[in-house]
C-alpha positions in Angstrom: 0.0 0.0 0.0 1.0 3.6 -0.7 -0.1 6.4 1.6 -0.6 9.8 0.1 -0.5 12.6 2.6 -1.9 16.1 2.5 -0.5 17.7 5.6 -2.5 20.4 7.4 -2.4 23.7 5.6 -5.4 25.5 7.0 -8.1 25.2 9.6 -10.5 22.3 9.1 -13.4 24.6 8.2 -11.3 25.9 5.3 -10.5 22.6 3.8 -10.7 21.9 0.1 -10.2 18.9 -2.2 -6.6 17.6 -1.8 -6.2 17.8 -5.6 -2.4 17.2 -5.7 -2.5 13.8 -3.9 -5.7 12.9 -5.7 -3.8 13.3 -9.0 -1.0 11.1 -7.8 -3.3 8.3 -6.7 -5.2 8.5 -10.1 -2.1 7.5 -12.1 -1.1 4.5 -9.9 -1.3 1.2 -11.8 -4.3 -1.1 -11.5 -3.8 -3.4 -8.5 -1.7 -0.9 -6.5 -3.6 -0.1 -3.3 -3.4 3.4 -1.9 -5.1 5.7 0.5 -5.2 9.5 1.2 -4.6 10.9 4.6 -5.7 14.6 4.8 -4.6 16.6 7.8 -7.1 19.3 7.0 -10.1 17.1 7.9 -11.4 17.6 11.4 -9.7 15.7 14.1 -7.0 14.2 11.9 -3.4 13.9 13.1 -1.4 12.9 10.1 1.3 11.0 11.8 -1.2 9.0 13.9 -3.4 8.2 10.9 -0.5 7.1 8.8 0.9 5.0 11.7 -2.4 3.3 12.1 -2.4 2.3 8.4 1.1 1.1 8.7 0.4 -1.0 11.8 -2.9 -2.4 10.3 -1.1 -3.6 7.2 2.0 -4.8 8.8 2.5 -8.6 8.4 -0.1 -8.7 5.6 0.4 -9.3 1.9 0.0 -5.6 1.3 2.2 -3.6 3.8 2.7 0.1 3.5 5.7 0.5 1.2 6.0 4.2 0.8 4.6 7.5 2.3 4.4 10.5 -0.1 3.7 14.1 1.2 2.7 17.2 -0.8 4.2 20.3 0.8 3.4 24.0 0.2 5.4 26.8 1.8 3.9 28.2 4.9 1.5 26.5 7.3 1.7 23.2 5.4 5.4 23.0 5.8 5.1 23.7 9.5 2.8 20.7 9.9 4.7 18.4 7.5 8.1 18.6 9.2 7.0 17.1 12.6 4.8 14.5 10.9 7.6 13.3 8.7 10.1 13.3 11.5 7.8 11.2 13.8 7.0 8.7 11.0 10.7 8.2 10.1 11.6 7.8 13.7 9.1 5.1 14.2 9.2 3.4 10.8 12.8 4.0 9.5 12.6 1.4 6.8 9.6 3.0 5.0 10.7 5.6 2.4 9.2 9.1 2.7 8.8 11.3 -0.4 8.2 15.0 -0.6 6.8 16.8 -3.6 5.0 20.1 -4.3 6.0 23.8 -4.3 8.3 23.9 -1.3 10.7 21.1 -2.3 10.5 22.3 -5.9 11.7 25.7 -4.9 14.0 24.8 -2.0 15.2 21.2 -2.6 18.5 21.5 -0.6 17.0 22.0 2.9 14.6 19.1 2.3 17.5 16.9 1.2 19.3 17.9 4.4 16.5 16.4 6.5 17.3 12.8 7.6 13.5 12.0 7.6 13.0 12.7 3.8 14.4 10.1 1.4 13.3 11.4 -2.0 12.2 14.7 -3.4 10.0 15.1 -6.5 10.3 18.5 -8.3 7.8 20.0 -10.7 5.0 17.9 -12.3 5.0 14.7 -10.2 2.8 12.1 -11.7 5.3 10.4 -14.1 8.2 11.0 -11.7 6.3 9.3 -8.9 5.6 6.2 -11.1 9.3 5.9 -12.0 10.3 6.4 -8.4 8.2 3.3 -7.5 10.5 1.3 -9.9 13.5 2.8 -8.1 12.2 1.8 -4.7 11.6 -1.7 -6.0 15.2 -1.9 -7.2 14.3 -2.0 -10.9 15.6 1.4 -11.9 18.6 3.7 -11.4 17.4 6.8 -9.5 19.7 9.0 -11.6 17.7 8.1 -14.7 14.5 9.6 -13.3 13.8 13.2 -14.5 12.4 15.4 -11.7 13.9 13.3 -8.9 16.3 14.6 -6.2 18.1 12.7 -3.4 21.3 12.5 -1.4 24.1 10.7 -3.2 27.2 10.0 -1.1 26.6 13.1 1.0 25.9 15.4 -2.0 22.6 16.6 -3.5 21.6 14.9 -6.7 19.0 17.0 -8.5 17.9 15.4 -11.7 16.9 17.2 -14.8 13.5 18.7 -15.2 10.7 16.5 -16.6 8.8 17.5 -19.7 5.3 18.4 -18.9 2.2 16.4 -19.9 -1.2 18.0 -20.2 -4.1 17.3 -17.8 -5.7 15.1 -20.4 -2.8 12.7 -20.3 -3.9 11.6 -16.8 -7.1 10.0 -15.4 -10.0 11.9 -14.0 -9.9 13.0 -10.4 -10.7 10.0 -8.2 -13.5 11.5 -6.2 -14.5 8.1 -4.9 -11.3 8.0 -2.8 -12.3 11.0 -0.6 -15.4 12.0 1.4 -16.5 14.6 -1.2 -19.3 16.1 0.8 -16.9 17.0 3.7 -15.1 19.3 1.4 -18.2 21.2 0.1 -19.0 24.4 2.0 -21.0 27.6 1.7 -19.0 30.6 0.3 -19.6 33.9 -1.3 -20.6 32.0 -4.5 -23.1 29.5 -3.2 -24.2 27.1 -0.5 -22.2 24.1 -1.9 -18.9 25.4 -3.2 -16.2 23.1 -4.5 -12.8 23.6 -6.3 -11.5 22.5 -9.7 -8.4 23.0 -11.8 -8.6 22.9 -15.6 -4.9 23.7 -16.4 -1.4 23.4 -15.1 1.1 26.2 -14.9 1.2 29.7 -16.4 2.8 30.9 -19.7 4.0 34.3 -18.4 7.3 35.3 -16.9 6.7 37.5 -13.9 10.0 37.4 -12.0 8.6 37.5 -8.5 6.3 34.5 -8.9 6.8 31.2 -7.2 4.8 29.4 -9.9 7.1 30.5 -12.6 10.1 29.8 -10.4 9.0 26.2 -9.7 7.5 25.2 -13.1 8.7 27.7 -15.7 6.7 29.8 -18.2 4.4 27.2 -19.6 0.8 26.1 -19.3 -1.2 23.1 -20.5 -5.0 23.1 -20.6 -7.6 20.3 -20.2 -10.1 19.9 -22.9 -13.3 21.8 -22.0 -15.4 18.7 -22.6 -13.6 16.8 -19.9 -13.7 19.7 -17.5 -17.5 20.0 -18.0 -17.9 16.2 -17.5 -16.1 16.2 -14.2 -18.0 19.3 -13.0 -21.3 17.7 -14.1 -20.4 14.7 -11.8 -20.0 17.1 -8.9 -23.3 18.9 -9.6 -25.2 15.7 -10.3 -23.9 13.5 -7.4 -23.1 16.1 -4.7 -25.3 19.1 -5.4 -22.4 21.5 -6.1 -23.7 24.9 -7.1 -20.5 26.9 -7.3 -16.8 26.4 -8.2 -13.5 28.1 -7.5 -11.2 27.4 -10.3 -7.6 27.0 -9.0 -5.8 27.6 -12.3 -3.0 30.0 -12.0 -4.2 31.6 -15.2 -7.7 30.5 -16.0 -8.3 32.5 -19.3 -5.6 31.8 -21.9 -7.2 31.4 -25.4 -10.5 33.0 -26.2 -11.8 30.0 -28.2 -11.1 27.6 -25.2 -12.7 30.0 -22.8 -15.8 30.3 -24.9 -16.2 26.6 -25.3 -15.9 26.0 -21.6 -18.3 28.7 -20.8 -20.8 27.3 -23.2 -20.5 23.9 -21.5 -20.9 25.6 -18.1 -24.2 27.3 -19.0 -26.5 24.2 -18.4 -24.8 23.5 -15.1 -25.9 26.9 -13.6 -22.8 27.3 -11.5 -21.5 30.5 -10.0 -17.7 30.6 -10.2 -14.5 32.4 -9.4 -11.1 32.3 -11.1 -7.7 33.9 -11.5 -6.9 35.7 -14.7 -4.4 38.0 -16.4 -5.5 41.6 -16.9 -4.2 41.8 -20.4 -5.8 38.4 -21.3 -9.2 39.7 -20.2 -8.8 42.9 -22.2 -8.3 40.9 -25.4 -11.7 39.2 -25.1 -14.6 40.4 -27.2 -17.7 41.9 -25.7 -19.6 38.8 -26.7 -17.2 36.6 -24.7 -17.5 38.9 -21.7 -21.3 38.5 -21.9 -20.8 34.7 -22.1 -18.5 34.8 -19.0 -21.2 36.6 -17.1 -24.0 34.3 -18.3 -22.0 31.2 -17.5 -21.7 32.2 -13.9 -18.5 34.3 -13.4 -19.1 36.4 -10.3 -15.6 37.3 -9.1 -12.1 37.3 -10.7 -8.7 37.5 -9.0 -6.3 39.8 -10.9 -2.6 40.4 -10.3 -2.3 44.2 -10.6 0.9 44.1 -8.5 1.9 47.8 -8.5 0.7 51.3 -9.2 4.0 52.1 -10.8 4.7 51.3 -14.5 8.4 51.3 -13.8 8.0 48.6 -11.1 5.7 46.6 -13.3 8.5 46.6 -16.0 11.1 45.5 -13.4 8.7 42.6 -12.5 8.5 41.5 -16.1 4.8 41.8 -15.7 4.2 43.1 -19.2 1.4 45.2 -17.9 0.6 48.9 -17.5 -1.5 50.7 -14.9 -3.7 51.9 -17.8 -4.7 48.3 -18.6 -5.6 47.7 -14.9 -7.8 50.7 -14.9 -9.4 49.5 -18.2 -10.2 46.1 -16.7 -11.7 47.7 -13.7 -14.1 49.5 -16.0 -14.8 46.3 -17.9 -15.6 44.3 -14.8 -17.9 47.0 -13.6 -19.8 47.0 -16.9 -20.4 43.3 -16.7 -21.2 43.1 -13.0 -18.1 41.0 -12.1 -16.3 41.8 -8.8 -12.5 42.2 -9.4 -10.1 41.2 -6.7 -6.9 43.2 -7.3 -3.8 41.9 -5.6 -0.7 44.1 -5.1 2.8 43.1 -4.1 4.2 45.9 -1.9 7.9 46.5 -1.2 9.8 46.9 -4.5 13.5 46.4 -3.4 14.8 49.3 -5.5 12.4 51.9 -4.2 10.0 50.5 -1.6 8.7 53.8 -0.3 8.1 55.2 -3.8 6.4 51.9 -4.9 4.1 52.0 -1.8 3.1 55.6 -2.3 2.4 55.1 -6.0 0.4 52.0 -5.4 -1.8 53.3 -2.6 -2.7 56.3 -4.8 -3.4 53.9 -7.6 -5.7 51.8 -5.5 -7.8 55.0 -4.8 -8.1 55.5 -8.5 -9.2 51.9 -9.0 -11.8 52.3 -6.3 -13.3 55.3 -8.1 -13.4 53.4 -11.4 -15.0 50.3 -9.9 -16.3 50.7 -6.3 -16.9 47.0 -6.0 -13.2 46.2 -6.3 -11.6 44.2 -3.5 -8.0 44.7 -2.4 -5.6 41.9 -1.6 -2.2 42.9 -0.2 1.1 41.0 -0.1 4.6 42.1 0.8 7.3 41.1 -1.7 9.3 38.1 -0.7 12.2 36.9 -3.0 11.8 33.5 -4.6 14.4 31.5 -6.6 14.3 32.6 -10.3 15.3 30.7 -13.4 16.8 33.7 -15.1 18.5 36.4 -13.0 16.9 38.1 -9.9 14.4 40.8 -9.2 15.6 44.0 -7.8 19.2 42.8 -7.6 18.3 40.7 -4.6 19.6 37.2 -4.1 16.5 35.2 -3.3 18.4 32.5 -1.4 20.7 34.8 0.6 20.2 34.1 4.3 17.5 31.5 3.8 17.6 28.5 6.1 19.5 25.4 5.3 17.3 23.2 7.6 13.6 22.5 7.6 13.5 23.1 11.4 14.6 26.7 10.9 12.1 27.1 8.0 9.3 26.3 10.4 10.1 29.1 12.8 7.6 32.1 13.0 10.1 34.4 11.3 10.2 32.3 8.2 6.5 31.4 8.3 5.8 35.2 7.9 8.4 35.3 5.1 6.8 32.3 3.2 3.3 33.7 3.5 4.3 37.2 2.3 2.5 38.6 5.3 5.3 39.8 7.5 8.7 39.2 5.8 11.7 40.6 7.6 13.5 42.4 4.8 16.3 44.9 5.0 14.8 47.3 2.5 11.2 47.2 4.0 11.1 48.8 7.5 8.2 48.3 9.8 7.0 51.9 9.2 6.4 51.2 5.5 4.5 47.9 6.2 2.4 49.8 8.8 1.5 52.4 6.1 0.1 49.6 3.9 -1.8 48.0 6.8 -3.2 51.3 7.9 -4.4 52.2 4.4 -6.0 48.8 4.0 -7.9 49.2 7.3 -9.2 52.6 6.3 -10.3 51.4 2.9 -12.0 48.3 4.2 -13.7 50.3 6.9 -15.0 52.9 4.5 -15.9 50.3 1.9 -16.7 47.0 3.8 -15.5 43.9 2.0 -18.1 41.5 0.7 -15.9 38.8 2.3 -16.1 40.3 5.8 -18.2 37.9 7.8 -16.4 38.6 11.1 -17.5 42.1 11.8 -20.9 42.7 13.3 -23.2 45.0 11.3 -23.1 47.8 13.9 -19.3 47.7 13.7 -19.4 48.0 9.9 -21.8 51.0 10.1 -19.7 52.7 12.8 -16.4 52.0 11.0 -17.7 53.3 7.7 -18.7 56.6 9.3 -15.5 57.0 11.2 -13.4 56.2 8.1 -15.2 58.7 5.8 -13.1 61.7 6.8 -9.9 59.8 6.7 -10.6 58.5 3.2 -11.6 61.9 1.9 -8.5 63.6 3.4 -6.2 60.7 2.4 -5.2 60.4 6.1 -4.4 56.8 7.0 -1.7 57.1 9.7 -2.4 55.1 12.9 -6.2 54.7 12.7 -6.5 53.7 16.4 -10.3 54.2 16.6 -10.9 52.0 13.6 -8.7 49.3 15.1 -10.7 49.5 18.3 -14.0 49.3 16.5 -12.8 46.3 14.5 -11.7 44.6 17.8 -14.9 45.3 19.6 -17.2 44.3 16.7 -15.3 41.2 15.6 -16.7 37.7 15.9 -13.5 35.7 16.2 -10.2 36.6 14.7 -9.6 37.4 11.0 -8.3 34.4 9.2 -5.7 35.3 6.6 -5.9 31.7 5.3 -9.4 32.3 4.0 -8.3 32.9 0.4 -10.6 32.4 -2.6 -13.2 29.7 -1.9 -12.1 29.5 1.7 -14.0 32.7 2.5 -17.3 31.9 4.0 -20.6 33.3 2.7 -21.7 36.7 3.9 -24.8 36.9 6.0 -26.9 39.8 4.6 
């Protein structure tokens, strides 16, 4: 038996389909037994659950022969490290494999860990199948593209594997998970699920972890297959809304149109991520089709209010285009979520000032816009660096250090400790965001009582009009008094609960 592990990445109430380990299980050969252990389900301790499976199958004809973990930077890494350490300490003879974004970006500290035997980088399905041959003694590990391991005390990092499109692999094995436990009410509907129609992104933004891990390429599933899988979720599990997890959902207009046509009879509401310039290339008839097929909200990487910074990012975007898409989304009744990466290394203060002013312009163009803020954190790049910053300088060489609070804030882009970004500049962004979201309450804010929203909106009116954001102590106090529980920064995309109106 093979155990596929999705370590805890979020609170149980925010759980979503474990798509990465589902895709691994789907390609395993017929007759190979496997199980998924998802640490995001309520009451699941990954190490205990895996240990129970190992013990239950010990001495049988089908013992556990391998444990594979998918690991994202941030909270998932923090939970994966102790789980892997405990399992290796107890079952030292069972190989442990790591794959996913973190080991793809930072293979060396993973290879330094005595409790990880193999690392899979990039697209993992084919590499995983070939690794099984290695574990069985039927293949030389150095012949496996995408595989990394320790070889006589040194890192062996194999060449990258050529990508295969989603259609090359079997459909998601929904029968292997308790589907209904992953369906929750969100902004989009009462029974929201997630889906992914493509892999990767063809652009080259030089701050992006996706490009750093997988390169500038994207492969897309045939719309007919996407619609078939979504129909299964609608028909068998009453799904009424979907968050598409594609890094770049809209690529070619003809594919977008075909998928939207196939979505029409499903009557789904949906959310996606898209490029601003890709949206602007669409015809008005396609925009109307997007609206009619159920598009309610789109996440857009605006990144900066400075054209100079956008050029340094290799974003191939201008602020004028961002303003244009704000107008377009307003015309078609789609809520745009604009994300910005604050803290350009060359001129952090200038970038922050320009971007805050630009957000005000966006809000005037489309009052329904939502603001998503991040602070720039360097990631390894394939070609050069961004802002003349070495992305690996000073980063940990051990997984234990990576799990410390300092590096958790760095990985999540929420509170990175960077020499060029002093606390006062971070505070300026945070204060601005508080004033904006007090004056214009977010549709995602389910934590603030209605009286708090009304009072904060009134208190923020003068600050917003005067462009005075510094130290909004009263607004912080109102938010504290009126909150129902703490704000959850992990509630991204479909994780945000439905608003009570």
